[in-house]
Steps between C-alpha positions, in 0.01 A plus 500: 500500500725323255818307570755473219820302469671718238792267432249274324659171613660325798844656536801278558809630675584816688353840435195564287443502126384802298130577532237486229357849474135434408347409834683769693423765241127421527515653850635821349225507238230460766658734760526210744765499775769233477624321812815304412533179703821303542477127573796314650544126537252389236776295336522286815123444515453404135792443267477642147366235265348297783153474646623354830442738792717483810267610783785520752670801342404864545426776253564856614297785357615862505293792374674796337371855519195553276541685172221749435466485122296821473804708597749340260661708230513396136848343529410314819188360334708369210748340739254367761605139445865590569404707805302212653772251404770711668297537820451124529861424398625733775291321765609160370870595497473621859333172601759284322785696657358470852363146514 
């Protein structure tokens, strides 16, 4: 198993930044399923640019539906970073709207 943070840095603000393609595309090259995971509340546990951890705040973790990379078409393989990004962005938008 491999866990990637495809933004490549600690995001500041609402939403999520564009993803770096390399790590996600390696799953396509190796026919490995991708399970997008959305984390909420990390900004309250550790602020960007800080190493101070607030142990009294919660982080919520939500798993998206797995993507079976062996069944992807050529176009989907080329756009896998955008597909994963959109899945996580949709979960995050729903969370932000309903918190």
